[in-house]
N, CA, C and O atoms as a GROMACS GRO file, in nm:
protein
  596
    1UNK      N    1   7.454   2.916  -7.754
    1UNK     CA    2   7.329   2.985  -7.761
    1UNK      C    3   7.233   2.904  -7.850
    1UNK      O    4   7.271   2.854  -7.955
    2UNK      N    5   7.111   2.893  -7.807
    2UNK     CA    6   7.009   2.819  -7.881
    2UNK      C    7   6.902   2.915  -7.931
    2UNK      O    8   6.871   3.016  -7.866
    3UNK      N    9   6.847   2.883  -8.045
    3UNK     CA   10   6.733   2.957  -8.093
    3UNK      C   11   6.606   2.894  -8.035
    3UNK      O   12   6.609   2.781  -7.985
    4UNK      N   13   6.497   2.967  -8.043
    4UNK     CA   14   6.368   2.913  -7.998
    4UNK      C   15   6.333   2.789  -8.079
    4UNK      O   16   6.278   2.692  -8.026
    5UNK      N   17   6.364   2.793  -8.207
    5UNK     CA   18   6.337   2.678  -8.295
    5UNK      C   19   6.414   2.555  -8.251
    5UNK      O   20   6.357   2.446  -8.243
    6UNK      N   21   6.543   2.572  -8.222
    6UNK     CA   22   6.623   2.458  -8.179
    6UNK      C   23   6.571   2.399  -8.049
    6UNK      O   24   6.571   2.278  -8.030
    7UNK      N   25   6.528   2.486  -7.959
    7UNK     CA   26   6.472   2.437  -7.831
    7UNK      C   27   6.345   2.355  -7.854
    7UNK      O   28   6.324   2.252  -7.790
    8UNK      N   29   6.261   2.403  -7.946
    8UNK     CA   30   6.138   2.329  -7.975
    8UNK      C   31   6.167   2.194  -8.041
    8UNK      O   32   6.098   2.095  -8.014
    9UNK      N   33   6.270   2.189  -8.127
    9UNK     CA   34   6.311   2.058  -8.186
    9UNK      C   35   6.359   1.964  -8.074
    9UNK      O   36   6.332   1.844  -8.078
   10UNK      N   37   6.430   2.018  -7.977
   10UNK     CA   38   6.481   1.936  -7.865
   10UNK      C   39   6.364   1.884  -7.783
   10UNK      O   40   6.364   1.768  -7.740
   11UNK      N   41   6.264   1.969  -7.760
   11UNK     CA   42   6.143   1.926  -7.688
   11UNK      C   43   6.071   1.817  -7.767
   11UNK      O   44   6.025   1.718  -7.711
   12UNK      N   45   6.061   1.837  -7.899
   12UNK     CA   46   5.994   1.739  -7.984
   12UNK      C   47   6.064   1.603  -7.977
   12UNK      O   48   6.000   1.499  -7.964
   13UNK      N   49   6.198   1.606  -7.985
   13UNK     CA   50   6.273   1.481  -7.977
   13UNK      C   51   6.254   1.414  -7.841
   13UNK      O   52   6.234   1.292  -7.835
   14UNK      N   53   6.260   1.490  -7.734
   14UNK     CA   54   6.245   1.433  -7.599
   14UNK      C   55   6.103   1.374  -7.581
   14UNK      O   56   6.088   1.263  -7.529
   15UNK      N   57   6.002   1.448  -7.625
   15UNK     CA   58   5.864   1.399  -7.612
   15UNK      C   59   5.844   1.273  -7.697
   15UNK      O   60   5.778   1.179  -7.654
   16UNK      N   61   5.902   1.272  -7.817
   16UNK     CA   62   5.890   1.154  -7.905
   16UNK      C   63   5.952   1.032  -7.837
   16UNK      O   64   5.893   0.924  -7.836
   17UNK      N   65   6.072   1.049  -7.781
   17UNK     CA   66   6.141   0.939  -7.715
   17UNK      C   67   6.060   0.889  -7.593
   17UNK      O   68   6.061   0.771  -7.559
   18UNK      N   69   5.991   0.982  -7.529
   18UNK     CA   70   5.911   0.949  -7.410
   18UNK      C   71   5.781   0.880  -7.449
   18UNK      O   72   5.716   0.820  -7.364
   19UNK      N   73   5.744   0.888  -7.577
   19UNK     CA   74   5.619   0.827  -7.624
   19UNK      C   75   5.502   0.924  -7.629
   19UNK      O   76   5.390   0.884  -7.657
   20UNK      N   77   5.529   1.052  -7.601
   20UNK     CA   78   5.424   1.155  -7.603
   20UNK      C   79   5.425   1.222  -7.740
   20UNK      O   80   5.475   1.334  -7.756
   21UNK      N   81   5.370   1.153  -7.838
   21UNK     CA   82   5.376   1.202  -7.974
   21UNK      C   83   5.290   1.327  -7.997
   21UNK      O   84   5.322   1.406  -8.086
   22UNK      N   85   5.186   1.347  -7.920
   22UNK     CA   86   5.104   1.468  -7.934
   22UNK      C   87   5.188   1.593  -7.900
   22UNK      O   88   5.187   1.691  -7.974
   23UNK      N   89   5.259   1.587  -7.789
   23UNK     CA   90   5.347   1.697  -7.750
   23UNK      C   91   5.460   1.712  -7.852
   23UNK      O   92   5.498   1.824  -7.886
   24UNK      N   93   5.512   1.601  -7.899
   24UNK     CA   94   5.619   1.603  -7.998
   24UNK      C   95   5.575   1.673  -8.126
   24UNK      O   96   5.650   1.754  -8.181
   25UNK      N   97   5.455   1.642  -8.173
   25UNK     CA   98   5.405   1.704  -8.296
   25UNK      C   99   5.384   1.854  -8.277
   25UNK      O  100   5.416   1.933  -8.366
   26UNK      N  101   5.332   1.894  -8.161
   26UNK     CA  102   5.310   2.036  -8.134
   26UNK      C  103   5.444   2.109  -8.132
   26UNK      O  104   5.459   2.214  -8.195
   27UNK      N  105   5.542   2.055  -8.061
   27UNK     CA  106   5.674   2.118  -8.052
   27UNK      C  107   5.743   2.120  -8.188
   27UNK      O  108   5.809   2.218  -8.224
   28UNK      N  109   5.728   2.012  -8.264
   28UNK     CA  110   5.785   2.002  -8.398
   28UNK      C  111   5.730   2.110  -8.490
   28UNK      O  112   5.804   2.178  -8.560
   29UNK      N  113   5.597   2.125  -8.489
   29UNK     CA  114   5.531   2.226  -8.572
   29UNK      C  115   5.573   2.365  -8.528
   29UNK      O  116   5.600   2.451  -8.612
   30UNK      N  117   5.579   2.387  -8.399
   30UNK     CA  118   5.625   2.519  -8.346
   30UNK      C  119   5.769   2.547  -8.390
   30UNK      O  120   5.803   2.660  -8.425
   31UNK      N  121   5.853   2.444  -8.387
   31UNK     CA  122   5.993   2.460  -8.425
   31UNK      C  123   6.008   2.507  -8.568
   31UNK      O  124   6.085   2.598  -8.596
   32UNK      N  125   5.934   2.445  -8.658
   32UNK     CA  126   5.940   2.484  -8.798
   32UNK      C  127   5.890   2.626  -8.815
   32UNK      O  128   5.951   2.706  -8.886
   33UNK      N  129   5.779   2.657  -8.750
   33UNK     CA  130   5.720   2.790  -8.759
   33UNK      C  131   5.817   2.896  -8.704
   33UNK      O  132   5.833   3.002  -8.764
   34UNK      N  133   5.880   2.868  -8.591
   34UNK     CA  134   5.976   2.962  -8.533
   34UNK      C  135   6.098   2.981  -8.621
   34UNK      O  136   6.154   3.090  -8.627
   35UNK      N  137   6.140   2.876  -8.689
   35UNK     CA  138   6.253   2.890  -8.780
   35UNK      C  139   6.215   2.982  -8.897
   35UNK      O  140   6.295   3.067  -8.937
   36UNK      N  141   6.096   2.966  -8.951
   36UNK     CA  142   6.050   3.056  -9.055
   36UNK      C  143   6.046   3.200  -9.004
   36UNK      O  144   6.087   3.292  -9.073
   37UNK      N  145   5.995   3.218  -8.881
   37UNK     CA  146   5.988   3.352  -8.822
   37UNK      C  147   6.126   3.414  -8.812
   37UNK      O  148   6.143   3.532  -8.841
   38UNK      N  149   6.225   3.335  -8.769
   38UNK     CA  150   6.362   3.386  -8.758
   38UNK      C  151   6.417   3.423  -8.895
   38UNK      O  152   6.481   3.528  -8.911
   39UNK      N  153   6.392   3.340  -8.994
   39UNK     CA  154   6.442   3.368  -9.128
   39UNK      C  155   6.378   3.493  -9.189
   39UNK      O  156   6.444   3.566  -9.264
   40UNK      N  157   6.251   3.517  -9.158
   40UNK     CA  158   6.183   3.631  -9.220
   40UNK      C  159   6.193   3.759  -9.139
   40UNK      O  160   6.148   3.864  -9.184
   41UNK      N  161   6.251   3.753  -9.020
   41UNK     CA  162   6.270   3.878  -8.942
   41UNK      C  163   6.418   3.908  -8.924
   41UNK      O  164   6.465   4.014  -8.963
   42UNK      N  165   6.490   3.816  -8.865
   42UNK     CA  166   6.631   3.838  -8.834
   42UNK      C  167   6.719   3.836  -8.957
   42UNK      O  168   6.814   3.915  -8.967
   43UNK      N  169   6.692   3.749  -9.051
   43UNK     CA  170   6.779   3.732  -9.166
   43UNK      C  171   6.716   3.777  -9.299
   43UNK      O  172   6.755   3.731  -9.406
   44UNK      N  173   6.621   3.866  -9.291
   44UNK     CA  174   6.554   3.913  -9.412
   44UNK      C  175   6.632   4.032  -9.473
   44UNK      O  176   6.584   4.146  -9.471
   45UNK      N  177   6.748   4.004  -9.525
   45UNK     CA  178   6.827   4.106  -9.592
   45UNK      C  179   6.908   4.042  -9.704
   45UNK      O  180   6.939   3.924  -9.700
   46UNK      N  181   6.939   4.121  -9.802
   46UNK     CA  182   7.012   4.075  -9.920
   46UNK      C  183   6.945   3.956  -9.987
   46UNK      O  184   7.013   3.868 -10.040
   47UNK      N  185   6.815   3.953  -9.985
   47UNK     CA  186   6.738   3.849 -10.052
   47UNK      C  187   6.702   3.903 -10.191
   47UNK      O  188   6.647   4.012 -10.201
   48UNK      N  189   6.731   3.828 -10.296
   48UNK     CA  190   6.693   3.875 -10.430
   48UNK      C  191   6.542   3.900 -10.442
   48UNK      O  192   6.461   3.834 -10.377
   49UNK      N  193   6.507   3.995 -10.523
   49UNK     CA  194   6.367   4.031 -10.543
   49UNK      C  195   6.285   3.906 -10.582
   49UNK      O  196   6.325   3.828 -10.668
   50UNK      N  197   6.171   3.892 -10.516
   50UNK     CA  198   6.082   3.781 -10.545
   50UNK      C  199   6.120   3.649 -10.480
   50UNK      O  200   6.053   3.548 -10.501
   51UNK      N  201   6.228   3.648 -10.400
   51UNK     CA  202   6.275   3.523 -10.338
   51UNK      C  203   6.250   3.520 -10.185
   51UNK      O  204   6.287   3.423 -10.118
   52UNK      N  205   6.187   3.623 -10.133
   52UNK     CA  206   6.158   3.628  -9.988
   52UNK      C  207   6.056   3.520  -9.950
   52UNK      O  208   5.974   3.478 -10.032
   53UNK      N  209   6.063   3.478  -9.827
   53UNK     CA  210   5.966   3.380  -9.774
   53UNK      C  211   5.842   3.460  -9.735
   53UNK      O  212   5.848   3.548  -9.650
   54UNK      N  213   5.732   3.429  -9.798
   54UNK     CA  214   5.607   3.498  -9.770
   54UNK      C  215   5.526   3.419  -9.668
   54UNK      O  216   5.551   3.300  -9.646
   55UNK      N  217   5.428   3.484  -9.605
   55UNK     CA  218   5.339   3.411  -9.516
   55UNK      C  219   5.268   3.294  -9.587
   55UNK      O  220   5.244   3.189  -9.526
   56UNK      N  221   5.236   3.312  -9.715
   56UNK     CA  222   5.172   3.205  -9.791
   56UNK      C  223   5.267   3.088  -9.810
   56UNK      O  224   5.224   2.973  -9.802
   57UNK      N  225   5.395   3.116  -9.836
   57UNK     CA  226   5.493   3.009  -9.852
   57UNK      C  227   5.511   2.932  -9.723
   57UNK      O  228   5.520   2.809  -9.723
   58UNK      N  229   5.516   3.005  -9.611
   58UNK     CA  230   5.526   2.940  -9.478
   58UNK      C  231   5.406   2.851  -9.452
   58UNK      O  232   5.420   2.737  -9.408
   59UNK      N  233   5.287   2.904  -9.481
   59UNK     CA  234   5.163   2.828  -9.458
   59UNK      C  235   5.160   2.701  -9.546
   59UNK      O  236   5.120   2.594  -9.501
   60UNK      N  237   5.203   2.716  -9.671
   60UNK     CA  238   5.206   2.601  -9.762
   60UNK      C  239   5.303   2.494  -9.713
   60UNK      O  240   5.274   2.375  -9.721
   61UNK      N  241   5.417   2.537  -9.663
   61UNK     CA  242   5.517   2.443  -9.610
   61UNK      C  243   5.461   2.367  -9.491
   61UNK      O  244   5.474   2.245  -9.482
   62UNK      N  245   5.399   2.441  -9.400
   62UNK     CA  246   5.342   2.378  -9.279
   62UNK      C  247   5.221   2.291  -9.312
   62UNK      O  248   5.187   2.201  -9.236
   63UNK      N  249   5.155   2.317  -9.424
   63UNK     CA  250   5.038   2.238  -9.465
   63UNK      C  251   5.078   2.111  -9.542
   63UNK      O  252   4.994   2.024  -9.566
   64UNK      N  253   5.204   2.101  -9.580
   64UNK     CA  254   5.251   1.984  -9.656
   64UNK      C  255   5.259   1.864  -9.562
   64UNK      O  256   5.341   1.861  -9.470
   65UNK      N  257   5.173   1.766  -9.584
   65UNK     CA  258   5.166   1.650  -9.493
   65UNK      C  259   5.290   1.561  -9.499
   65UNK      O  260   5.312   1.480  -9.408
   66UNK      N  261   5.371   1.574  -9.601
   66UNK     CA  262   5.497   1.500  -9.606
   66UNK      C  263   5.597   1.560  -9.506
   66UNK      O  264   5.690   1.493  -9.461
   67UNK      N  265   5.577   1.686  -9.472
   67UNK     CA  266   5.664   1.755  -9.376
   67UNK      C  267   5.606   1.756  -9.236
   67UNK      O  268   5.672   1.721  -9.139
   68UNK      N  269   5.479   1.798  -9.228
   68UNK     CA  270   5.409   1.803  -9.098
   68UNK      C  271   5.292   1.707  -9.106
   68UNK      O  272   5.190   1.739  -9.167
   69UNK      N  273   5.303   1.590  -9.045
   69UNK     CA  274   5.192   1.493  -9.049
   69UNK      C  275   5.064   1.550  -8.988
   69UNK      O  276   5.068   1.635  -8.899
   70UNK      N  277   4.951   1.503  -9.038
   70UNK     CA  278   4.823   1.554  -8.987
   70UNK      C  279   4.792   1.502  -8.848
   70UNK      O  280   4.719   1.565  -8.772
   71UNK      N  281   4.847   1.385  -8.814
   71UNK     CA  282   4.825   1.331  -8.679
   71UNK      C  283   4.960   1.297  -8.618
   71UNK      O  284   5.059   1.279  -8.688
   72UNK      N  285   4.961   1.288  -8.486
   72UNK     CA  286   5.085   1.257  -8.416
   72UNK      C  287   5.135   1.116  -8.448
   72UNK      O  288   5.255   1.089  -8.438
   73UNK      N  289   5.046   1.029  -8.485
   73UNK     CA  290   5.085   0.891  -8.519
   73UNK      C  291   5.176   0.888  -8.641
   73UNK      O  292   5.254   0.795  -8.657
   74UNK      N  293   5.166   0.988  -8.727
   74UNK     CA  294   5.249   0.992  -8.849
   74UNK      C  295   5.386   1.052  -8.829
   74UNK      O  296   5.470   1.048  -8.920
   75UNK      N  297   5.411   1.108  -8.711
   75UNK     CA  298   5.539   1.174  -8.684
   75UNK      C  299   5.647   1.069  -8.657
   75UNK      O  300   5.623   0.972  -8.585
   76UNK      N  301   5.765   1.090  -8.716
   76UNK     CA  302   5.878   1.000  -8.694
   76UNK      C  303   5.998   1.081  -8.647
   76UNK      O  304   6.001   1.204  -8.656
   77UNK      N  305   6.097   1.009  -8.596
   77UNK     CA  306   6.222   1.077  -8.557
   77UNK      C  307   6.290   1.134  -8.679
   77UNK      O  308   6.359   1.235  -8.670
   78UNK      N  309   6.271   1.071  -8.794
   78UNK     CA  310   6.327   1.126  -8.918
   78UNK      C  311   6.270   1.264  -8.949
   78UNK      O  312   6.345   1.354  -8.988
   79UNK      N  313   6.139   1.281  -8.932
   79UNK     CA  314   6.080   1.414  -8.950
   79UNK      C  315   6.153   1.516  -8.863
   79UNK      O  316   6.198   1.620  -8.910
   80UNK      N  317   6.162   1.483  -8.735
   80UNK     CA  318   6.219   1.578  -8.637
   80UNK      C  319   6.363   1.610  -8.670
   80UNK      O  320   6.401   1.727  -8.676
   81UNK      N  321   6.444   1.509  -8.691
   81UNK     CA  322   6.588   1.532  -8.708
   81UNK      C  323   6.622   1.599  -8.841
   81UNK      O  324   6.713   1.681  -8.847
   82UNK      N  325   6.548   1.565  -8.948
   82UNK     CA  326   6.580   1.628  -9.076
   82UNK      C  327   6.534   1.773  -9.079
   82UNK      O  328   6.602   1.857  -9.138
   83UNK      N  329   6.421   1.805  -9.017
   83UNK     CA  330   6.380   1.946  -9.010
   83UNK      C  331   6.474   2.024  -8.919
   83UNK      O  332   6.503   2.141  -8.944
   84UNK      N  333   6.521   1.961  -8.814
   84UNK     CA  334   6.618   2.028  -8.725
   84UNK      C  335   6.747   2.053  -8.803
   84UNK      O  336   6.810   2.158  -8.787
   85UNK      N  337   6.788   1.957  -8.886
   85UNK     CA  338   6.906   1.973  -8.970
   85UNK      C  339   6.889   2.095  -9.062
   85UNK      O  340   6.981   2.176  -9.076
   86UNK      N  341   6.774   2.107  -9.124
   86UNK     CA  342   6.746   2.222  -9.210
   86UNK      C  343   6.749   2.352  -9.131
   86UNK      O  344   6.809   2.450  -9.175
   87UNK      N  345   6.686   2.354  -9.014
   87UNK     CA  346   6.678   2.475  -8.932
   87UNK      C  347   6.816   2.520  -8.882
   87UNK      O  348   6.839   2.639  -8.863
   88UNK      N  349   6.906   2.425  -8.860
   88UNK     CA  350   7.038   2.460  -8.808
   88UNK      C  351   7.141   2.483  -8.918
   88UNK      O  352   7.256   2.517  -8.890
   89UNK      N  353   7.100   2.465  -9.042
   89UNK     CA  354   7.194   2.475  -9.155
   89UNK      C  355   7.262   2.611  -9.154
   89UNK      O  356   7.198   2.715  -9.143
   90UNK      N  357   7.394   2.608  -9.167
   90UNK     CA  358   7.469   2.732  -9.183
   90UNK      C  359   7.526   2.786  -9.054
   90UNK      O  360   7.627   2.856  -9.058
   91UNK      N  361   7.467   2.757  -8.944
   91UNK     CA  362   7.523   2.810  -8.818
   91UNK      C  363   7.527   2.708  -8.706
   91UNK      O  364   7.606   2.724  -8.613
   92UNK      N  365   7.448   2.605  -8.711
   92UNK     CA  366   7.442   2.508  -8.602
   92UNK      C  367   7.512   2.378  -8.635
   92UNK      O  368   7.465   2.271  -8.597
   93UNK      N  369   7.624   2.386  -8.706
   93UNK     CA  370   7.688   2.264  -8.754
   93UNK      C  371   7.739   2.174  -8.642
   93UNK      O  372   7.738   2.052  -8.655
   94UNK      N  373   7.783   2.234  -8.532
   94UNK     CA  374   7.830   2.150  -8.420
   94UNK      C  375   7.716   2.071  -8.360
   94UNK      O  376   7.732   1.954  -8.325
   95UNK      N  377   7.599   2.133  -8.346
   95UNK     CA  378   7.482   2.063  -8.292
   95UNK      C  379   7.435   1.956  -8.390
   95UNK      O  380   7.396   1.846  -8.349
   96UNK      N  381   7.439   1.989  -8.518
   96UNK     CA  382   7.401   1.890  -8.620
   96UNK      C  383   7.490   1.768  -8.613
   96UNK      O  384   7.442   1.655  -8.618
   97UNK      N  385   7.621   1.792  -8.602
   97UNK     CA  386   7.717   1.681  -8.594
   97UNK      C  387   7.691   1.601  -8.467
   97UNK      O  388   7.699   1.478  -8.470
   98UNK      N  389   7.661   1.669  -8.358
   98UNK     CA  390   7.628   1.599  -8.233
   98UNK      C  391   7.506   1.510  -8.252
   98UNK      O  392   7.505   1.395  -8.207
   99UNK      N  393   7.404   1.563  -8.317
   99UNK     CA  394   7.283   1.484  -8.342
   99UNK      C  395   7.314   1.364  -8.430
   99UNK      O  396   7.266   1.254  -8.404
  100UNK      N  397   7.392   1.384  -8.535
  100UNK     CA  398   7.425   1.273  -8.625
  100UNK      C  399   7.505   1.164  -8.551
  100UNK      O  400   7.485   1.045  -8.575
  101UNK      N  401   7.595   1.206  -8.465
  101UNK     CA  402   7.672   1.109  -8.387
  101UNK      C  403   7.579   1.034  -8.290
  101UNK      O  404   7.595   0.914  -8.266
  102UNK      N  405   7.484   1.108  -8.234
  102UNK     CA  406   7.389   1.046  -8.139
  102UNK      C  407   7.315   0.931  -8.205
  102UNK      O  408   7.282   0.831  -8.141
  103UNK      N  409   7.288   0.946  -8.335
  103UNK     CA  410   7.217   0.842  -8.409
  103UNK      C  411   7.316   0.756  -8.492
  103UNK      O  412   7.276   0.689  -8.587
  104UNK      N  413   7.445   0.761  -8.454
  104UNK     CA  414   7.549   0.680  -8.518
  104UNK      C  415   7.545   0.697  -8.670
  104UNK      O  416   7.570   0.601  -8.744
  105UNK      N  417   7.515   0.816  -8.716
  105UNK     CA  418   7.513   0.857  -8.856
  105UNK      C  419   7.407   0.783  -8.939
  105UNK      O  420   7.326   0.847  -9.006
  106UNK      N  421   7.404   0.654  -8.934
  106UNK     CA  422   7.313   0.576  -9.021
  106UNK      C  423   7.222   0.483  -8.942
  106UNK      O  424   7.178   0.381  -8.995
  107UNK      N  425   7.194   0.517  -8.817
  107UNK     CA  426   7.110   0.430  -8.732
  107UNK      C  427   6.969   0.417  -8.789
  107UNK      O  428   6.917   0.508  -8.854
  108UNK      N  429   6.909   0.304  -8.763
  108UNK     CA  430   6.773   0.274  -8.804
  108UNK      C  431   6.680   0.302  -8.687
  108UNK      O  432   6.705   0.257  -8.575
  109UNK      N  433   6.571   0.374  -8.713
  109UNK     CA  434   6.472   0.398  -8.610
  109UNK      C  435   6.388   0.272  -8.593
  109UNK      O  436   6.328   0.223  -8.689
  110UNK      N  437   6.384   0.218  -8.472
  110UNK     CA  438   6.315   0.092  -8.449
  110UNK      C  439   6.166   0.100  -8.479
  110UNK      O  440   6.107   0.002  -8.525
  111UNK      N  441   6.104   0.214  -8.453
  111UNK     CA  442   5.960   0.227  -8.475
  111UNK      C  443   5.922   0.221  -8.622
  111UNK      O  444   5.813   0.176  -8.656
  112UNK      N  445   6.010   0.266  -8.711
  112UNK     CA  446   5.978   0.271  -8.853
  112UNK      C  447   6.057   0.173  -8.938
  112UNK      O  448   6.014   0.135  -9.047
  113UNK      N  449   6.173   0.131  -8.889
  113UNK     CA  450   6.259   0.045  -8.969
  113UNK      C  451   6.337   0.121  -9.074
  113UNK      O  452   6.399   0.061  -9.161
  114UNK      N  453   6.336   0.254  -9.066
  114UNK     CA  454   6.405   0.338  -9.162
  114UNK      C  455   6.519   0.414  -9.096
  114UNK      O  456   6.519   0.437  -8.975
  115UNK      N  457   6.617   0.451  -9.176
  115UNK     CA  458   6.729   0.529  -9.129
  115UNK      C  459   6.681   0.665  -9.078
  115UNK      O  460   6.600   0.730  -9.145
  116UNK      N  461   6.729   0.709  -8.961
  116UNK     CA  462   6.685   0.838  -8.906
  116UNK      C  463   6.725   0.951  -9.000
  116UNK      O  464   6.641   1.034  -9.034
  117UNK      N  465   6.850   0.955  -9.042
  117UNK     CA  466   6.892   1.056  -9.139
  117UNK      C  467   6.878   0.994  -9.277
  117UNK      O  468   6.976   0.948  -9.338
  118UNK      N  469   6.755   0.993  -9.324
  118UNK     CA  470   6.716   0.926  -9.448
  118UNK      C  471   6.806   0.969  -9.564
  118UNK      O  472   6.826   1.088  -9.591
  119UNK      N  473   6.859   0.868  -9.631
  119UNK     CA  474   6.939   0.893  -9.748
  119UNK      C  475   7.083   0.934  -9.724
  119UNK      O  476   7.158   0.956  -9.819
  120UNK      N  477   7.124   0.944  -9.599
  120UNK     CA  478   7.260   0.986  -9.570
  120UNK      C  479   7.357   0.869  -9.595
  120UNK      O  480   7.348   0.765  -9.530
  121UNK      N  481   7.448   0.890  -9.688
  121UNK     CA  482   7.559   0.800  -9.708
  121UNK      C  483   7.678   0.885  -9.750
  121UNK      O  484   7.663   0.974  -9.834
  122UNK      N  485   7.795   0.861  -9.694
  122UNK     CA  486   7.909   0.941  -9.735
  122UNK      C  487   7.954   0.901  -9.876
  122UNK      O  488   7.957   0.782  -9.908
  123UNK      N  489   7.987   0.998  -9.960
  123UNK     CA  490   8.036   0.964 -10.094
  123UNK      C  491   8.168   0.885 -10.082
  123UNK      O  492   8.243   0.903  -9.985
  124UNK      N  493   8.197   0.801 -10.178
  124UNK     CA  494   8.316   0.716 -10.167
  124UNK      C  495   8.448   0.792 -10.164
  124UNK      O  496   8.547   0.740 -10.114
  125UNK      N  497   8.451   0.914 -10.217
  125UNK     CA  498   8.576   0.988 -10.218
  125UNK      C  499   8.576   1.105 -10.122
  125UNK      O  500   8.657   1.197 -10.134
  126UNK      N  501   8.486   1.101 -10.025
  126UNK     CA  502   8.474   1.214  -9.931
  126UNK      C  503   8.583   1.214  -9.825
  126UNK      O  504   8.644   1.111  -9.798
  127UNK      N  505   8.607   1.330  -9.764
  127UNK     CA  506   8.700   1.333  -9.651
  127UNK      C  507   8.656   1.242  -9.538
  127UNK      O  508   8.740   1.193  -9.461
  128UNK      N  509   8.524   1.220  -9.526
  128UNK     CA  510   8.476   1.130  -9.420
  128UNK      C  511   8.535   0.991  -9.439
  128UNK      O  512   8.579   0.928  -9.344
  129UNK      N  513   8.535   0.943  -9.563
  129UNK     CA  514   8.591   0.809  -9.586
  129UNK      C  515   8.741   0.806  -9.564
  129UNK      O  516   8.796   0.704  -9.523
  130UNK      N  517   8.808   0.918  -9.592
  130UNK     CA  518   8.951   0.926  -9.560
  130UNK      C  519   8.967   0.909  -9.410
  130UNK      O  520   9.054   0.836  -9.363
  131UNK      N  521   8.882   0.977  -9.333
  131UNK     CA  522   8.889   0.965  -9.189
  131UNK      C  523   8.855   0.826  -9.142
  131UNK      O  524   8.912   0.777  -9.044
  132UNK      N  525   8.761   0.759  -9.213
  132UNK     CA  526   8.730   0.620  -9.179
  132UNK      C  527   8.854   0.533  -9.194
  132UNK      O  528   8.885   0.451  -9.108
  133UNK      N  529   8.925   0.552  -9.305
  133UNK     CA  530   9.043   0.469  -9.333
  133UNK      C  531   9.156   0.496  -9.234
  133UNK      O  532   9.235   0.406  -9.205
  134UNK      N  533   9.164   0.617  -9.181
  134UNK     CA  534   9.270   0.649  -9.084
  134UNK      C  535   9.221   0.633  -8.940
  134UNK      O  536   9.294   0.664  -8.846
  135UNK      N  537   9.098   0.583  -8.924
  135UNK     CA  538   9.041   0.566  -8.790
  135UNK      C  539   8.997   0.420  -8.773
  135UNK      O  540   8.894   0.392  -8.713
  136UNK      N  541   9.076   0.328  -8.826
  136UNK     CA  542   9.047   0.185  -8.818
  136UNK      C  543   8.912   0.149  -8.876
  136UNK      O  544   8.847   0.056  -8.829
  137UNK      N  545   8.868   0.223  -8.978
  137UNK     CA  546   8.742   0.194  -9.044
  137UNK      C  547   8.619   0.235  -8.966
  137UNK      O  548   8.508   0.194  -9.000
  138UNK      N  549   8.636   0.315  -8.863
  138UNK     CA  550   8.523   0.357  -8.778
  138UNK      C  551   8.488   0.502  -8.805
  138UNK      O  552   8.572   0.582  -8.847
  139UNK      N  553   8.360   0.536  -8.780
  139UNK     CA  554   8.316   0.675  -8.793
  139UNK      C  555   8.384   0.764  -8.688
  139UNK      O  556   8.422   0.718  -8.580
  140UNK      N  557   8.397   0.889  -8.723
  140UNK     CA  558   8.456   0.983  -8.629
  140UNK      C  559   8.348   1.029  -8.532
  140UNK      O  560   8.242   1.076  -8.575
  141UNK      N  561   8.373   1.017  -8.402
  141UNK     CA  562   8.276   1.058  -8.300
  141UNK      C  563   8.326   1.171  -8.212
  141UNK      O  564   8.250   1.223  -8.129
  142UNK      N  565   8.451   1.209  -8.227
  142UNK     CA  566   8.503   1.323  -8.150
  142UNK      C  567   8.621   1.381  -8.223
  142UNK      O  568   8.683   1.318  -8.308
  143UNK      N  569   8.651   1.504  -8.188
  143UNK     CA  570   8.767   1.573  -8.244
  143UNK      C  571   8.869   1.593  -8.133
  143UNK      O  572   8.835   1.618  -8.017
  144UNK      N  573   8.992   1.582  -8.171
  144UNK     CA  574   9.096   1.609  -8.073
  144UNK      C  575   9.104   1.759  -8.052
  144UNK      O  576   9.115   1.835  -8.149
  145UNK      N  577   9.098   1.804  -7.928
  145UNK     CA  578   9.103   1.949  -7.904
  145UNK      C  579   9.242   2.005  -7.934
  145UNK      O  580   9.343   1.936  -7.924
  146UNK      N  581   9.242   2.132  -7.970
  146UNK     CA  582   9.369   2.199  -7.990
  146UNK      C  583   9.420   2.244  -7.851
  146UNK      O  584   9.349   2.312  -7.778
  147UNK      N  585   9.540   2.206  -7.819
  147UNK     CA  586   9.595   2.239  -7.688
  147UNK      C  587   9.675   2.371  -7.691
  147UNK      O  588   9.716   2.421  -7.586
  148UNK      N  589   9.696   2.424  -7.810
  148UNK     CA  590   9.774   2.548  -7.819
  148UNK      C  591   9.690   2.673  -7.845
  148UNK      O  592   9.744   2.777  -7.880
  149UNK      N  593   9.562   2.662  -7.828
  149UNK     CA  594   9.476   2.780  -7.856
  149UNK      C  595   9.431   2.846  -7.727
  149UNK      O  596   9.359   2.946  -7.731
   0.00000   0.00000   0.00000
C-alpha cells in the first residue's frame, strides 16, 4: 500500500529522470505537503503538548529554500530521495531500502557530482559492515526468503 505522499515522490523521481524538472518540483512539493497532512490528521495522537505540527510550521518548512528550491533548476535527486526517506520513516523501510539499493547506497548523481543519499556512510562497527565481510566485501542487495513461513 502506498500513501499519496509516496506516490508523489515516485512521480517526482520519474519526472526528474525524464528531465521534466518543473513537474518534478511540483510533485516533490505536493509530496512533502501530503506527508504533513497525513501526520497532522492520521497520526495526530499522543503528541506531547506544544509539539504538534501547526499550519505555520508546515508553511515554514515548505518555504525553506534548502528543502524546497524556489526554481526547478535547483531541484536535485538528493532533495527528492532524502525527503522521501523522511516521509517513509517508521513504516516504509522496505521501500527505503529498495531506493537505497537502486542508488547503490553511495552512488553519485551525475548532474550534481554529489552522493544521492548525502552523508550516508555505514559506521565501522555496524551490522552492515558485518554483512559486507560475510558477503565478499559487497553491499547487501537482497535478502534470502524464508522458505518455512
